[in-house]
N, C-alpha and C positions, 0 to 999 in steps of 0.2 A: 603442505598444506592443511588442515583437518576439513572431515567432509560435517558442515555443519549441522545437516541433518540428523546425524548420527550422536549427535550430542544433545544432552540432557538439558532443558529448559533454563534449571540454575546456573549450570556449566556455563552457557551462552552469557546470561546475567551477568555471573562473575566475569568471563571476558572482556564484555563491555565496560564494565566500573574499573579492571582494573587498567585498560586501554585510555578512557578518558581520564585518570587519574595521573597515568604515565604523561598525557596531553597537556595537563593542568601543568604537572610540575616542572615539565620541557618549556612552557611556557612562562614557568615561574613566577604563578600565581597561586597565593594562599586560598585554603579553602573559605575561608571565611570573605575574602574579594571578592570571589566565584560565585559564592551565595548572594552576596551585593550585587553585582553586575547582572546576575542572571534574573533578580528577582524572585530567588527561592530562598526557603530558610537553611542553616548551616547545618544542620540536622540532615534536611532532604542531600544534601551535598554529599554528606557522609554515607547516607543510606545508598545513594547511586553507585560510590564507587566501591560499596561493598556489597554489590550487584544486588540492592534490591530496588529495583525501581517500579516504583507501583503507580507515577502518575506520567505518564507520556507526554503531559503539558511541561511540567518540569522538565522532562527529559531535552525535549525538544529546546527549552530556553538554554539550557547547560552547552548543549550543541553548539546553538548560536553563540554564544558566548566565547566558546572556544573556538571558532572559528571552522566547526567538522557540519555544519547542517548539512553540507554537501553530499555525504554519507545516505541521507536519504533522497537523492536526486532522482533515483530510478522509479522511487512510489511516485512522485508528485508529475512526472514528465508521461505527459500523453502518449501512447504509441503510436508510430507513424505507420502506415499501411504503404507496402510496394505497389504500382501500380497494378500486376500480377493479382496479389491478396485482394486488391478491392473490387477487381471485376470477378473473381470470385466470390467474393461476400455480396454484391449486385445481384451476380448470375444466380446465386443459390437463393438469395430472397424473392426474385421474380420467378422462379421457379417454385417456389412454396406457394404463390398466391393461388387463391381459390379460382377454377376457370370454371366457368357458367356450362352447363350441358347444353349440349347443341340437338335441335331436335323435339325437345322435350314440353311437357307443355307449360303454356305461360300462367301467370296470374289470373287470375277469373273465367279461364274458359273450364267447360264441365266435360267428361269424358261421356261418352256415350256407352250405355250401359246396351250389348243385345243377349238377350235370353235365350 
């Protein structure tokens, strides 16, 4: 498997488009039918399959229609904290709270000046 972080954006987009085309063909769906069911234009489908993904909204519609929306699952799930991570987060937040100085002057008190 290739390291996706080493790939250029255009390469990633082309790979996504190629993969979506393969999924569409495997499901025996024409570009026209995918466009109609997704609510996007035929030219948008052609562009997406050529790696020209300009509209995230259209991309999501195509993924949903092809039954591949689950590839975005990690992006929409809330991260669950373990009990120890939660404790550390709360502990750090409590530590960062400002503490009042002990024995200092209080509001309204005047300091006596001796010469």
